[in-house]
C-alpha distance (Angstrom), angle and dihedral (degrees) to the residues before:
residue distance angle dihedral
M1 . . .
K2 3.82 . .
L3 3.81 89.6 .
K4 3.81 92.4 53.9
K5 3.81 91.1 47.0
L6 3.78 90.4 49.9
Y7 3.81 93.1 48.3
L8 3.78 90.6 48.6
T9 3.80 92.3 47.7
L10 3.79 91.3 48.0
I11 3.80 93.5 48.7
V12 3.82 93.2 47.1
L13 3.80 92.0 49.3
L14 3.78 93.8 47.1
C15 3.82 91.2 46.7
F16 3.80 89.2 51.8
Y17 3.78 91.8 53.3
A18 3.80 92.2 40.7
S19 3.79 91.6 54.9
A20 3.79 89.9 57.0
F21 3.80 99.2 41.4
T22 3.77 139.2 30.3
A23 3.78 110.0 -99.2
K24 3.76 117.9 -165.9
Q25 3.78 125.7 153.1
D26 3.78 118.2 -175.3
A27 3.78 98.5 -171.8
E28 3.77 140.3 20.6
P29 3.82 115.4 -91.1
D30 3.80 121.1 -123.1
Y31 3.80 86.8 -105.7
F32 3.79 142.1 -25.6
V33 3.81 123.2 -150.7
F34 3.80 121.4 -165.7
G35 3.74 133.6 170.5
L36 3.75 152.0 138.5
L37 3.80 126.2 -103.8
Y38 3.79 105.8 -155.3
G39 3.79 116.2 -136.0
K40 3.80 93.3 -160.4
C41 3.76 101.0 43.0
K42 3.75 134.4 166.3
S43 3.77 120.9 -139.7
G44 3.79 108.2 -69.1
E45 3.80 94.8 7.8
C46 3.80 104.4 82.0
I47 3.79 100.6 111.7
T48 3.79 139.2 32.3
V49 3.81 112.6 -169.5
Y50 3.81 131.3 175.0
K51 3.78 132.6 -172.4
L52 3.81 129.0 -153.1
E53 3.79 110.6 -156.6
N54 3.81 135.4 147.7
K55 3.81 92.1 -0.9
S56 3.81 91.0 -56.8
L57 3.80 135.1 106.7
F58 3.79 120.8 -134.3
Q59 3.79 132.3 -174.6
Y60 3.79 124.7 -145.2
K61 3.78 102.2 -108.3
E62 3.77 103.2 -158.3
E63 3.75 121.1 90.8
T64 3.74 112.1 -148.4
A65 3.76 139.1 170.7
Y66 3.80 89.8 -147.1
Y67 3.77 131.3 80.9
P68 3.77 120.5 -127.0
P69 3.81 112.6 -110.4
F70 3.81 113.9 -82.3
N71 3.79 93.1 -139.7
T72 3.79 101.7 59.6
F73 3.79 144.2 36.4
H74 3.80 121.5 -69.3
N75 3.80 112.5 -106.9
G76 3.75 126.0 -166.0
D77 3.76 149.4 108.7
Y78 3.79 121.2 -80.0
I79 3.79 136.1 -159.9
E80 3.79 122.2 -145.8
L81 3.80 117.5 -110.6
S82 3.79 128.8 -150.6
R83 3.80 124.2 -70.5
D84 3.83 89.1 -115.9
K85 3.80 91.2 59.3
Y86 3.80 90.1 47.8
Q87 3.81 90.0 52.9
Q88 3.82 90.2 55.8
V89 3.82 92.0 61.6
S90 3.81 102.9 22.0
T91 3.81 95.0 112.4
V92 3.80 98.4 44.7
T93 3.82 94.4 99.4
A94 3.81 89.9 61.3
K95 3.81 88.1 61.4
I96 3.80 97.3 55.5
P97 3.82 108.5 118.7
Q98 3.80 115.5 -118.2
Q99 3.80 90.5 -136.0
L100 3.80 90.3 60.2
L101 3.80 91.5 48.6
Q102 3.80 90.5 49.6
S103 3.81 93.3 49.8
Q104 3.79 125.2 92.1
S105 3.80 121.2 -93.2
G106 3.77 117.1 -100.4
K107 3.79 143.5 69.2
I108 3.79 126.1 -18.0
G109 3.79 116.2 -162.4
T110 3.78 132.4 5.6
F111 3.78 122.8 -51.4
T112 3.79 103.7 -163.9
D113 3.82 95.4 118.3
V114 3.81 109.6 68.9
K115 3.82 90.9 -169.5
Q116 3.78 91.7 62.2
D117 3.82 120.8 105.7
K118 3.79 116.6 -116.0
L119 3.80 130.3 -158.0
Y120 3.79 119.9 -135.7
F121 3.80 124.7 -156.1
E122 3.78 128.5 176.2
Y123 3.78 124.6 -179.1
S124 3.80 132.0 -173.3
D125 3.78 123.9 -176.0
N126 3.80 125.6 165.4
G127 3.79 90.2 -14.2
V128 3.82 94.4 -52.6
K129 3.81 108.7 122.4
K130 3.80 127.6 -167.8
F131 3.80 135.2 168.3
W132 3.78 137.0 -168.4
V133 3.80 133.6 -165.7
I134 3.79 107.8 -158.8
N135 3.78 128.3 -164.5
S136 3.82 104.3 -120.8
N137 3.82 91.0 -135.2
K138 3.82 92.2 56.5
């Protein structure tokens, strides 16, 4: 259920950005990390993070009651998910808006409400890495 909610949230957000900006990717990035940081979390269920890399989908395997820092890249160990799950999100990197990729890493939106969900994106292409933490109401 969380996975479907995350996919839906990711697709809606990317469609929102894509409607405002031209989004064209010619090649696959080195990797793309996306996830949800839950504002109202229970112990061990505060983040859900996935990674697309080498035509595979991975899920962050650690359960934690703590958020990753908002001023740096997300680090962690991942486990590989099924090929079917990869197929569900395999084209998402083609929908990433160029304007987002050309923007600086960091926060997008206001972060005054700690109980608010946040989206996390990380992108690496040709050794250039960027990340964004986005207010889910943005």
